[in-house]
C-alpha positions as CSV (number, residue, x, y, z in Angstrom):
1,X,-6.6,41.4,86.7
2,X,-8.7,43.0,89.2
3,X,-6.1,45.3,90.7
4,X,-5.0,46.6,87.5
5,X,-9.0,47.8,86.3
6,X,-8.9,49.5,89.6
7,X,-5.6,51.1,89.1
8,X,-6.5,52.4,85.8
9,X,-10.4,52.9,86.5
10,X,-10.1,54.6,90.1
11,X,-7.8,57.8,88.8
12,X,-10.1,58.7,85.8
13,X,-13.2,58.5,88.6
14,X,-10.9,60.9,91.2
15,X,-8.1,62.7,92.2
16,X,-6.5,59.6,94.6
17,X,-3.7,60.1,97.1
18,X,-2.3,57.5,99.6
19,X,-0.3,57.7,102.6
20,X,1.2,55.1,105.4
21,X,2.7,55.6,108.6
22,X,6.0,55.5,109.2
23,X,6.0,51.8,110.8
24,X,3.2,50.9,108.5
25,X,4.2,47.2,106.8
26,X,3.1,44.4,105.0
27,X,4.2,40.9,106.0
28,X,3.0,37.9,104.0
29,X,-0.1,36.7,105.3
30,X,-1.0,39.9,106.8
31,X,-5.0,41.0,107.3
32,X,-5.7,44.6,105.6
33,X,-8.8,45.9,107.9
34,X,-10.6,48.9,105.9
35,X,-13.8,50.9,106.5
36,X,-16.5,50.5,104.2
37,X,-18.9,53.8,103.5
38,X,-19.4,53.3,100.0
39,X,-19.6,50.7,96.9
40,X,-16.9,52.4,95.6
41,X,-14.2,52.3,98.5
42,X,-13.1,48.5,97.5
43,X,-11.9,50.1,94.2
44,X,-10.3,52.9,95.8
45,X,-9.0,50.7,98.2
46,X,-7.6,48.4,95.6
47,X,-6.0,51.3,93.6
48,X,-4.4,52.5,96.3
49,X,-2.7,49.4,97.6
50,X,-1.5,49.0,94.0
51,X,0.6,52.0,94.3
52,X,2.1,50.6,97.3
53,X,2.9,47.0,95.3
54,X,0.2,45.3,97.3
55,X,-2.3,42.7,95.4
56,X,-4.7,41.7,98.3
57,X,-7.5,39.1,98.1
58,X,-10.4,40.8,99.0
59,X,-13.5,39.5,100.9
60,X,-16.6,40.7,99.3
61,X,-20.4,40.3,99.3
62,X,-21.1,36.9,97.2
63,X,-23.6,38.5,95.0
64,X,-20.8,40.3,93.2
65,X,-19.9,37.0,91.7
66,X,-23.4,37.2,90.3
67,X,-22.5,40.0,87.7
68,X,-21.1,39.2,84.4
69,X,-17.7,39.6,84.1
70,X,-16.9,40.5,87.0
71,X,-17.9,37.2,88.7
72,X,-15.6,36.0,86.4
73,X,-12.3,38.2,87.3
74,X,-13.4,37.5,91.0
75,X,-13.1,34.0,90.5
76,X,-9.9,33.8,89.3
77,X,-8.4,36.6,91.4
78,X,-9.2,34.3,94.4
79,X,-11.2,36.6,95.8
80,X,-13.3,35.3,98.6
81,X,-17.0,35.5,99.0
82,X,-18.7,36.5,101.9
83,X,-22.5,34.8,102.3
84,X,-23.8,36.7,105.1
85,X,-26.4,35.0,106.9
86,X,-26.1,31.8,104.9
87,X,-25.6,28.1,106.4
88,X,-22.0,28.5,104.5
89,X,-21.0,32.1,105.7
90,X,-18.0,30.3,107.6
91,X,-16.7,28.9,104.6
92,X,-15.5,33.0,103.7
93,X,-13.3,32.5,107.3
94,X,-11.7,28.9,106.2
95,X,-11.3,30.6,102.5
96,X,-9.2,33.3,104.1
97,X,-7.2,31.6,106.5
98,X,-6.2,29.3,103.1
99,X,-5.1,32.4,101.3
100,X,-2.9,33.9,104.6
101,X,-1.4,30.8,105.0
102,X,-0.2,30.9,101.7
103,X,1.2,34.2,102.0
104,X,-1.3,36.3,100.6
105,X,-2.9,39.9,101.9
106,X,-6.6,39.4,102.5
107,X,-8.7,42.4,102.8
108,X,-11.7,42.6,104.8
109,X,-14.3,44.9,105.7
110,X,-14.8,44.1,109.4
111,X,-18.3,46.8,109.7
112,X,-20.2,44.1,107.4
113,X,-22.0,46.3,105.2
114,X,-22.7,49.6,104.1
115,X,-24.1,53.1,106.4
116,X,-27.7,53.7,105.7
117,X,-27.1,57.4,105.4
118,X,-28.0,59.1,102.1
119,X,-25.7,62.1,102.0
120,X,-22.1,62.2,100.8
121,X,-20.4,62.9,104.2
122,X,-17.7,61.4,106.2
123,X,-18.3,59.2,109.2
124,X,-16.2,57.3,111.5
125,X,-16.3,53.4,110.7
126,X,-19.5,51.7,112.3
127,X,-19.5,48.8,114.9
128,X,-16.9,45.6,113.7
129,X,-18.4,42.3,113.3
130,X,-16.5,39.4,114.9
131,X,-15.1,38.2,111.8
132,X,-11.9,40.1,111.5
133,X,-10.8,39.0,115.4
134,X,-11.7,35.6,115.3
135,X,-9.6,35.1,111.6
136,X,-6.4,36.7,113.5
137,X,-6.8,35.0,116.5
138,X,-7.3,31.5,114.1
139,X,-4.0,32.5,111.7
140,X,-2.1,34.7,114.1
141,X,-2.1,37.2,111.4
142,X,-0.9,40.5,112.1
143,X,-3.7,43.2,111.0
144,X,-2.7,46.2,108.8
145,X,-5.3,49.2,109.5
146,X,-6.8,51.0,106.4
147,X,-8.7,54.3,106.4
148,X,-10.3,55.6,103.2
149,X,-12.2,58.9,102.3
150,X,-13.8,60.0,99.7
151,X,-15.4,57.2,98.5
152,X,-18.9,58.9,99.1
153,X,-18.4,61.7,96.8
154,X,-18.5,59.1,94.0
155,X,-21.1,57.0,95.1
156,X,-23.7,57.2,97.9
157,X,-27.3,57.3,98.7
158,X,-30.1,55.7,96.3
159,X,-29.7,53.8,93.4
160,X,-30.6,56.8,91.1
161,X,-27.9,59.3,93.2
162,X,-25.5,56.5,93.0
163,X,-25.5,56.0,88.9
164,X,-25.5,59.8,88.9
165,X,-22.4,59.9,90.9
166,X,-20.7,57.0,89.1
167,X,-21.3,58.6,85.4
168,X,-20.3,62.4,86.6
169,X,-17.4,61.3,88.8
170,X,-14.7,61.7,85.7
171,X,-16.3,65.1,85.5
172,X,-16.2,66.1,89.0
173,X,-12.9,64.8,90.1
174,X,-13.5,64.4,93.4
175,X,-10.6,64.0,96.1
176,X,-9.8,60.6,97.1
177,X,-7.5,59.4,100.3
178,X,-6.1,56.4,101.6
179,X,-4.0,56.1,104.7
180,X,-2.0,53.0,106.3
181,X,-1.1,52.3,109.4
182,X,0.7,50.3,111.6
183,X,0.3,46.7,111.9
184,X,-1.1,45.4,115.1
185,X,-1.4,41.9,116.9
186,X,-5.0,40.9,117.8
187,X,-5.4,38.0,120.7
188,X,-7.2,37.4,123.9
189,X,-10.4,38.7,124.7
190,X,-12.6,39.2,121.7
191,X,-14.3,42.5,122.8
192,X,-11.2,44.1,124.1
193,X,-9.4,43.0,120.4
194,X,-12.1,43.8,118.6
195,X,-11.9,47.3,120.0
196,X,-8.2,47.8,119.4
197,X,-9.0,46.8,115.6
198,X,-12.2,49.6,115.5
199,X,-9.6,52.3,117.1
200,X,-7.0,51.6,114.6
201,X,-9.0,52.1,111.7
202,X,-11.1,54.5,112.8
203,X,-7.6,56.4,113.6
204,X,-6.5,55.5,109.8
205,X,-9.9,56.9,108.3
206,X,-9.4,60.5,110.5
207,X,-6.0,61.1,108.6
208,X,-7.6,60.1,105.4
209,X,-10.3,62.0,106.0
210,X,-8.7,64.8,107.5
211,X,-6.3,65.3,104.4
212,X,-9.7,65.9,102.6
213,X,-11.0,68.5,105.0
214,X,-14.1,66.5,106.5
215,X,-16.0,68.0,109.0
216,X,-16.8,65.2,111.3
217,X,-12.8,63.7,111.2
218,X,-11.8,67.5,111.9
219,X,-14.2,68.2,114.8
220,X,-12.8,64.8,116.3
């Protein structure tokens, strides 16, 4: 249901386009690693994946489960709450490993949080946390890099600005783009594997942001 909702609402909020590398693939039990820039980008990525016939299990902040209706939809869809800094934080990786073992595709945000910037501009992905590499090493799952750009044109900044962005998005219809790269295998040294994953997601983000003419991507 969450996938269908995103696929319906996102095109109403902006002009979404999707591209893939020629060798992009979604094998059962793959990890999808995306950059995280805005409260809007999970819906945008899910809508893009829906177009490609993919319905992922999403690892998301546990606070979303406290929102009426949304929390029920997340639970029914088998999505995974992430309790950062909590004694049960490791439960999320256990649940993700279980979903992967059943052939589901799991969407993870390796940065672990949103940037503190208040402007709507794009920037390269921030530092990755260790969860992505630990999950890939534990399960042997391939990692598919996903880059999204434009979500900050929908929502960014403080609470008032974010609300205004959501309300006006259907009128502004900002351009949104998601690009999917080729899968990679992560194993061995954790820092080196994390760096490889970060580079792959950054490359996918750069393709997406370049499609929107974002200065940060074009300058790189």
